[in-house]
C-alpha positions as CSV (number, residue, x, y, z in Angstrom):
1,M,0.0,0.0,0.0
2,T,1.4,3.4,-1.0
3,D,1.5,6.5,1.2
4,E,-1.3,8.1,-0.7
5,E,-3.6,5.1,-0.3
6,S,-2.9,4.8,3.4
7,V,-3.6,8.5,3.8
8,E,-6.9,8.2,1.9
9,L,-7.9,5.1,3.9
10,M,-7.1,7.0,7.2
11,A,-9.2,10.0,6.1
12,S,-12.1,7.7,5.2
13,K,-12.0,6.1,8.6
14,I,-11.9,9.4,10.3
15,H,-14.9,10.5,8.2
16,L,-16.9,7.4,9.1
17,L,-16.1,7.7,12.8
18,Q,-17.0,11.4,12.8
19,R,-20.4,10.6,11.3
20,S,-21.1,8.0,13.9
21,R,-21.0,9.7,17.3
22,F,-18.4,12.5,17.1
23,T,-20.3,14.9,14.9
24,N,-19.7,18.6,15.6
25,L,-17.4,17.8,18.5
26,P,-14.1,19.7,19.1
27,L,-11.0,17.6,18.3
28,L,-8.7,18.8,21.1
29,P,-10.6,17.1,24.0
30,L,-10.6,13.9,22.0
31,L,-6.9,14.0,21.6
32,L,-6.5,14.7,25.3
33,L,-8.5,11.6,26.3
34,S,-6.4,9.2,28.4
35,D,-6.1,5.5,27.8
36,T,-6.4,4.6,31.5
37,N,-9.8,5.2,32.9
38,S,-12.8,7.6,32.8
39,S,-11.6,9.7,35.8
40,S,-8.5,10.9,34.0
41,T,-10.7,11.5,31.0
42,Q,-12.8,13.9,33.1
43,N,-9.7,15.7,34.2
44,N,-8.4,16.2,30.7
45,L,-11.8,17.3,29.5
46,S,-12.0,19.8,32.3
47,T,-8.5,21.1,31.5
48,S,-9.4,21.5,27.9
49,K,-12.6,23.4,28.8
50,N,-10.7,25.8,31.0
51,Y,-8.3,26.4,28.0
52,A,-11.2,27.0,25.6
53,N,-13.1,29.3,28.0
54,P,-10.6,31.4,30.2
55,S,-13.5,33.3,31.8
56,T,-15.0,30.1,33.2
57,T,-13.3,28.3,36.2
58,F,-13.6,24.6,36.8
59,T,-13.2,22.9,40.1
60,M,-12.7,19.2,40.5
61,N,-13.1,19.0,44.2
62,S,-16.8,18.1,44.2
63,N,-19.5,17.2,41.7
64,I,-21.5,20.2,42.8
65,G,-18.9,22.6,41.6
66,L,-18.7,20.7,38.3
67,E,-22.4,21.0,37.7
68,K,-22.4,24.7,38.5
69,N,-19.6,25.3,35.9
70,K,-21.5,23.2,33.4
71,S,-24.6,25.4,33.8
72,S,-22.5,28.5,33.2
73,L,-21.8,27.3,29.7
74,T,-25.4,27.3,28.6
75,N,-25.0,30.7,27.0
76,Y,-22.4,29.4,24.5
77,N,-23.2,27.7,21.3
78,H,-20.9,24.8,21.9
79,A,-22.2,24.0,25.4
80,N,-23.9,20.9,24.1
81,N,-20.7,19.7,22.6
82,W,-18.9,19.9,26.0
83,S,-21.7,18.1,27.8
84,R,-21.7,15.3,25.1
85,L,-17.9,15.0,25.4
86,N,-18.2,14.8,29.2
87,N,-20.4,11.7,28.8
88,I,-18.0,9.9,26.4
89,Y,-15.9,7.3,28.1
90,D,-12.6,6.1,26.7
91,T,-14.1,3.3,24.6
92,K,-12.5,1.3,21.8
93,E,-14.1,3.5,19.2
94,C,-12.9,6.7,20.9
95,S,-9.3,5.3,21.2
96,S,-9.3,4.3,17.5
97,F,-10.5,7.8,16.6
98,R,-7.8,9.4,18.7
99,R,-5.0,7.3,17.2
100,L,-6.2,8.2,13.7
101,L,-6.2,11.8,14.6
102,M,-2.8,11.7,16.1
103,S,-1.3,9.8,13.1
104,Y,-3.0,12.1,10.6
105,W,-2.2,15.5,12.2
106,C,0.2,15.2,15.1
107,P,3.9,15.1,14.6
108,R,5.7,11.8,15.2
109,S,8.7,11.4,17.5
110,I,11.9,10.0,16.0
111,N,15.1,8.9,17.7
112,G,18.6,9.7,16.8
113,A,19.3,6.4,15.1
114,Q,16.4,6.8,12.8
115,M,17.4,10.3,12.0
116,L,20.9,9.2,11.1
117,L,19.6,6.4,9.0
118,E,17.3,8.7,7.0
119,E,20.1,11.2,6.6
120,S,22.5,8.6,5.3
121,K,20.0,7.4,2.8
122,S,19.5,10.9,1.2
123,S,23.1,12.2,1.6
124,Y,25.9,12.0,-0.9
125,C,29.5,13.2,-1.1
126,F,30.5,13.7,-4.7
127,S,34.2,13.6,-5.6
128,T,35.5,16.5,-7.6
129,G,38.0,14.3,-9.5
130,I,40.9,16.0,-7.7
131,E,42.0,14.1,-4.7
132,N,43.6,17.0,-2.8
133,L,40.7,19.3,-3.5
134,D,38.4,16.6,-2.0
135,I,40.5,16.6,1.1
136,L,40.1,20.3,1.3
137,L,36.4,20.0,1.1
138,N,36.3,17.2,3.7
139,G,35.5,14.5,1.1
140,G,34.0,16.5,-1.8
141,L,30.7,18.2,-2.6
142,R,28.2,17.2,0.0
143,T,24.4,17.3,-0.3
144,G,22.9,20.1,1.8
145,E,25.9,22.4,1.2
146,I,26.7,25.2,-1.1
147,T,30.2,25.3,-2.6
148,E,31.4,28.5,-4.3
149,I,34.2,28.7,-6.9
150,I,35.6,32.2,-7.2
151,G,38.0,33.3,-10.0
152,K,38.7,35.9,-12.6
153,S,38.0,35.3,-16.3
154,A,39.8,32.3,-17.9
155,T,40.9,30.7,-14.6
156,G,39.2,27.4,-15.3
157,K,35.9,27.7,-13.5
158,T,33.7,26.3,-16.3
159,Q,36.3,23.6,-17.0
160,F,36.2,22.6,-13.3
161,C,32.4,22.4,-13.4
162,L,32.5,20.1,-16.5
163,S,35.1,18.0,-14.8
164,V,32.9,17.6,-11.7
165,C,30.0,16.6,-14.0
166,A,32.1,14.0,-15.7
167,S,33.3,12.6,-12.4
168,V,29.8,12.4,-10.9
169,L,28.3,10.8,-14.0
170,R,31.0,8.2,-14.1
171,N,31.1,7.3,-10.4
172,Y,27.4,7.4,-9.6
173,K,25.2,5.4,-12.0
174,T,21.8,6.9,-11.0
175,V,22.6,10.5,-9.9
176,S,21.3,13.2,-12.3
177,I,22.6,16.7,-12.7
178,V,21.0,20.1,-13.5
179,Y,23.4,22.6,-15.1
180,L,22.2,26.2,-15.1
181,D,24.2,28.1,-17.7
182,T,24.0,31.9,-17.5
183,K,26.8,32.6,-20.0
184,G,25.6,30.4,-22.8
185,D,28.9,28.6,-23.3
186,F,28.0,25.1,-22.3
187,I,29.0,22.6,-25.0
188,A,28.1,18.9,-24.8
189,D,31.3,18.0,-26.8
190,R,33.5,19.5,-24.0
191,L,31.7,17.3,-21.5
192,R,32.2,14.3,-23.7
193,E,35.9,15.0,-23.8
194,Y,36.0,15.1,-20.0
195,L,34.1,11.8,-19.9
196,K,36.8,10.3,-22.1
197,K,39.4,11.6,-19.7
198,Q,37.6,9.7,-17.0
199,N,38.2,6.5,-19.0
200,V,34.6,6.0,-20.0
201,K,34.7,3.2,-22.5
202,Q,31.0,2.7,-22.9
203,D,28.6,4.7,-25.0
204,D,28.5,8.2,-23.5
205,K,24.9,8.8,-24.5
206,Q,23.7,7.0,-21.3
207,Y,25.8,9.4,-19.3
208,L,24.7,12.5,-21.1
209,T,21.0,11.6,-20.6
210,R,21.5,12.1,-16.8
211,I,22.4,15.8,-17.2
212,R,20.1,18.6,-18.3
213,C,21.3,22.1,-19.2
214,C,19.2,25.2,-19.0
215,L,20.1,28.7,-20.3
216,V,19.2,31.3,-17.7
217,P,20.7,34.6,-18.8
218,T,18.6,36.9,-16.6
219,F,17.3,36.9,-13.0
220,G,13.8,36.0,-14.1
221,H,15.0,32.9,-15.9
222,L,17.2,31.9,-13.0
223,I,14.6,32.2,-10.3
224,D,11.9,30.5,-12.4
225,S,14.3,27.6,-13.1
226,L,15.1,27.2,-9.4
227,I,11.5,27.2,-8.4
228,T,10.7,24.7,-11.2
229,I,13.5,22.4,-10.1
230,R,12.4,22.4,-6.5
231,M,8.8,21.7,-7.5
232,H,9.8,18.8,-9.8
233,I,12.0,17.3,-7.0
234,D,9.3,17.6,-4.5
235,K,6.8,16.0,-6.8
236,A,9.2,13.2,-7.7
237,Q,9.9,12.5,-4.1
238,R,6.2,12.3,-3.2
239,H,5.6,9.8,-6.1
240,L,8.9,7.9,-5.5
241,H,7.2,4.5,-5.7
242,N,5.0,5.4,-8.6
243,I,7.2,7.1,-11.2
244,S,5.6,7.2,-14.6
245,S,7.5,9.7,-16.7
246,P,11.2,10.2,-17.6
247,T,11.1,13.7,-16.0
248,E,10.0,12.3,-12.7
249,E,12.7,9.7,-12.8
250,F,15.3,12.4,-13.6
251,F,14.3,14.7,-10.8
252,S,13.9,11.9,-8.3
253,N,17.7,11.2,-8.7
254,C,18.7,14.9,-9.0
255,K,21.4,15.5,-6.3
256,L,23.7,18.1,-7.9
257,I,22.9,21.5,-9.2
258,I,25.5,23.7,-10.9
259,I,25.1,27.4,-11.6
260,D,27.8,28.9,-13.9
261,S,27.9,31.8,-13.3
262,L,25.8,33.4,-10.6
263,T,27.2,36.9,-11.3
264,I,25.9,37.3,-14.9
265,P,22.2,37.9,-14.1
266,F,23.1,40.7,-11.7
267,L,25.6,42.6,-13.9
268,T,23.0,44.9,-15.4
269,C,21.7,46.3,-12.1
270,M,24.7,46.1,-9.8
271,S,25.9,49.6,-10.4
272,A,22.7,51.3,-11.6
273,L,20.2,49.7,-9.2
274,P,22.1,48.2,-6.3
275,Q,19.1,47.8,-4.0
276,L,17.2,45.9,-6.7
277,A,20.2,43.6,-7.1
278,I,20.3,43.0,-3.3
279,S,16.6,42.1,-3.2
280,Q,16.9,39.8,-6.2
281,L,20.0,38.1,-4.7
282,A,18.1,37.5,-1.5
283,L,15.4,35.6,-3.4
284,I,18.1,33.5,-5.1
285,I,19.7,32.8,-1.7
286,S,16.4,31.7,-0.2
287,E,15.6,29.4,-3.0
288,L,19.1,27.8,-3.1
289,Q,19.0,27.2,0.7
290,R,15.6,25.5,0.4
291,I,16.8,23.3,-2.4
292,S,20.0,22.3,-0.6
293,T,18.3,21.5,2.7
294,L,14.8,20.3,1.9
295,S,15.6,18.5,-1.4
296,H,19.0,17.2,-0.2
297,C,21.0,18.6,-3.2
298,A,24.6,19.6,-3.5
299,I,25.0,23.1,-5.1
300,L,28.1,24.2,-6.9
301,V,28.2,27.9,-7.8
302,T,30.8,29.9,-9.8
303,N,31.4,33.6,-9.0
304,H,33.5,36.2,-10.6
305,A,36.4,37.7,-8.7
306,K,37.4,41.3,-8.3
307,S,40.5,43.0,-7.0
308,Q,40.5,44.9,-3.7
309,F,43.3,46.9,-2.0
310,T,43.4,46.6,1.8
311,S,45.6,47.9,4.6
312,H,47.0,44.3,5.1
313,T,48.4,44.2,1.6
314,S,51.4,46.4,0.5
315,L,51.1,46.8,-3.2
316,L,49.3,43.8,-4.7
317,P,45.5,43.6,-4.4
318,I,43.7,40.6,-3.1
319,S,40.9,38.8,-5.1
320,I,37.5,38.6,-3.5
321,G,34.2,37.4,-4.8
322,C,31.5,39.6,-6.3
323,L,27.8,39.8,-5.1
324,G,28.7,41.5,-1.9
325,I,29.0,40.5,1.8
326,N,25.4,39.1,1.9
327,W,26.4,36.3,-0.4
328,S,29.8,35.7,1.1
329,S,28.2,34.3,4.3
330,I,25.9,31.9,2.5
331,S,28.3,29.3,0.9
332,N,29.8,26.6,3.1
333,Y,33.1,26.6,1.2
334,R,34.6,29.3,-0.9
335,I,37.5,28.3,-3.1
336,L,39.6,30.8,-5.1
337,F,41.1,29.8,-8.5
338,E,44.1,31.8,-9.7
339,L,46.5,31.3,-12.6
340,S,50.0,30.4,-11.6
341,I,52.5,33.1,-12.6
342,N,55.5,30.8,-13.0
343,K,53.8,27.8,-14.7
344,S,51.3,28.0,-17.5
345,N,48.0,26.1,-17.4
346,I,48.4,25.6,-13.7
347,I,45.6,26.6,-11.3
348,L,46.4,27.7,-7.8
349,C,43.6,26.6,-5.5
350,K,43.0,28.6,-2.4
351,L,40.5,28.4,0.4
352,I,38.9,31.7,1.3
353,N,37.8,31.5,4.9
354,N,35.1,34.0,6.0
355,L,35.8,34.6,9.7
356,K,32.1,34.4,10.5
357,K,31.8,30.8,9.3
358,K,35.2,29.5,10.6
359,I,35.4,26.6,8.2
360,N,39.0,25.6,8.5
361,K,40.4,25.5,12.1
362,Q,44.0,25.5,10.8
363,I,43.4,28.8,8.9
364,N,41.6,30.3,11.8
365,N,44.7,30.0,13.9
366,C,46.5,32.3,11.5
367,K,46.6,36.1,11.8
368,K,43.0,37.3,11.7
369,Q,42.1,39.5,8.7
370,K,38.9,40.2,6.9
371,Y,39.6,37.4,4.4
372,I,42.4,34.8,4.8
373,T,43.6,32.7,1.9
374,E,46.0,29.8,1.9
375,T,47.4,28.0,-1.1
376,V,46.3,24.4,-0.9
377,W,47.2,22.6,-4.2
378,E,48.2,23.1,-7.8
379,F,46.4,21.3,-10.5
380,S,45.9,21.6,-14.3
381,I,42.5,21.6,-15.9
């Protein structure tokens, strides 16, 4: 029996029981009925009456006081309901009705072992294909986290995203990827070349069917795409045992979302309308957090870098990400890509540690600045 069928069956049982002897009765006293005896039932009902009618006081010391308080409820429309509930004992029918109500509306308790089991079922840790970079990220790209790649133009951000796509498609046979392209430079042949570098000897069409690319050049396209992705994932998860279309199958396995690059949709209004850009970015941040936490997806975002002179630097400026300080506190990991001066085609990978997040304890022990960077590894893309 599926979840929808069980919910419908439960709702039908509640409807039948409500028609029998619980018609027009408040639900709260029924939920407060005890399973022991009728005396505790009277206590719970009196407590619920007192909660519903603050101006009326109930005394349980004598039956006379109870009758007086009952008579004071005659001016209310629901007085008959309370008197009827007072005469209902904790029968089998009432217990069944209460259990149905609690299972249908009340939250269920769960222990730590069950929470860990459910979390492990829906969590992934995707390798980036670069071993030392995986060590920096504590294993790779994790579901429920947002990873940001910062770099100037032609520093290998898009190549890195394609390399991650090829690594995930090769190592995970069922995971699907959504690639949101804001620049319009996604080419499937480039991804096919990275698949060949991953020693994929089979037909690459079965790998390419598990990635979908969407062109989102403006803010409107981007927010609409994120909302559509979240709705598709939620729908696929609700119908997990009854998947009927390829779209539902794709989004039921969607665990990685890549945005390359997040800066492009905001370039038109960053200087002219900064407040509009901030409000639009807040909507994007909210949607990304909902997708990462509720839908259990890993999110990889690329961001352009800009140079900034600070008092801690003598002559050379430091590279920081665009989109302002509001965005800088959102991502779990921020990695800076820079070209090596001495070696060509070599990328210097640095971890930018925001002091508010304190990601890496080793870097936090260094001299405190607004942004602290540390060269981690050199690799070629």
